[in-house]
C-alpha positions in Angstrom: -7.8 35.7 36.7 -10.4 35.1 34.1 -9.6 32.7 31.2 -10.9 33.7 27.8 -11.6 30.3 26.3 -12.3 31.7 22.8 -8.8 33.3 22.7 -7.2 30.2 24.1 -9.0 28.0 21.5 -7.9 30.2 18.7 -4.3 30.2 20.0 -4.3 26.4 20.2 -5.8 26.1 16.7 -3.2 28.5 15.3 -0.4 26.5 17.0 -1.7 23.2 15.7 -1.9 24.6 12.2 1.7 25.9 12.3 2.9 22.5 13.6 1.0 20.7 10.8 2.4 22.9 8.0 5.9 22.6 9.6 5.6 18.8 9.5 4.5 18.9 5.8 7.3 21.2 4.8 9.8 19.1 6.7 8.6 15.9 5.0 8.7 17.4 1.6 12.1 19.0 2.1 13.7 16.0 3.8 16.5 14.4 1.8 16.5 10.6 2.0 20.1 10.3 0.9 22.6 8.3 2.9 26.2 9.4 2.3 29.2 7.2 2.6 29.4 3.4 2.8 26.5 1.8 4.6 26.9 -1.4 6.7 23.6 -3.2 6.2 22.2 -5.8 8.6 18.6 -4.5 8.6 16.0 -3.2 6.2 16.5 -0.1 4.1 13.4 1.4 2.6 13.0 3.9 -0.2 16.2 5.8 0.3 19.1 6.7 -1.9 22.5 5.4 -0.8 25.1 7.7 -2.3 27.9 5.2 -2.0 28.3 1.5 -1.4 26.4 -1.0 0.7 28.3 -3.7 2.6 26.0 -6.5 3.7 27.3 -8.1 6.9 24.0 -9.8 8.1 20.5 -10.1 6.8 19.9 -7.0 4.7 16.7 -6.1 2.8 16.7 -3.4 0.1 13.1 -2.4 -0.5 12.7 0.3 -3.1 16.3 1.4 -2.3 18.5 3.1 -4.8 22.2 2.4 -4.5 24.6 4.7 -6.4 27.6 2.5 -5.7 28.1 -1.2 -5.5 26.7 -3.8 -3.1 29.1 -6.3 -1.5 27.5 -9.2 0.3 30.2 -10.5 2.7 30.7 -14.1 3.8 27.6 -15.3 5.7 25.5 -12.3 4.6 22.0 -12.4 3.2 20.5 -10.0 0.7 16.9 -9.6 -0.3 16.4 -6.9 -2.9 12.9 -5.8 -4.0 12.4 -2.9 -6.4 16.0 -1.9 -5.8 18.2 0.0 -8.3 21.9 -0.8 -8.0 24.1 1.3 -10.2 27.4 -0.5 -9.4 28.4 -4.1 -9.2 26.7 -6.7 -7.0 29.3 -9.0 -5.4 28.5 -12.0 -3.2 31.4 -14.3 -2.5 30.6 -16.9 0.2 27.2 -15.3 1.0 24.7 -17.3 2.8 21.9 -16.3 0.5 21.3 -13.7 -2.3 17.8 -13.2 -3.7 
């Protein structure tokens, strides 16, 4: 069975092009919205939290938008950089709030 390398190369090129455009469309159409309360003991990047954040460890908000409130629980730590918090920020007995 003879392999036509030209046809195979064109097919691979076409497939890679479709995969690339699919990834671009996926990235542009991806919604970075987290729904419901979020328990945070890690770093959240540039996402939108549609509800409240409950900090129960070391939580970092880096470019994060919170449409609810942030509650730092006892012993929790919060570091917020370029974050937008629409609701209240409560920290009773927190280890650290920056």
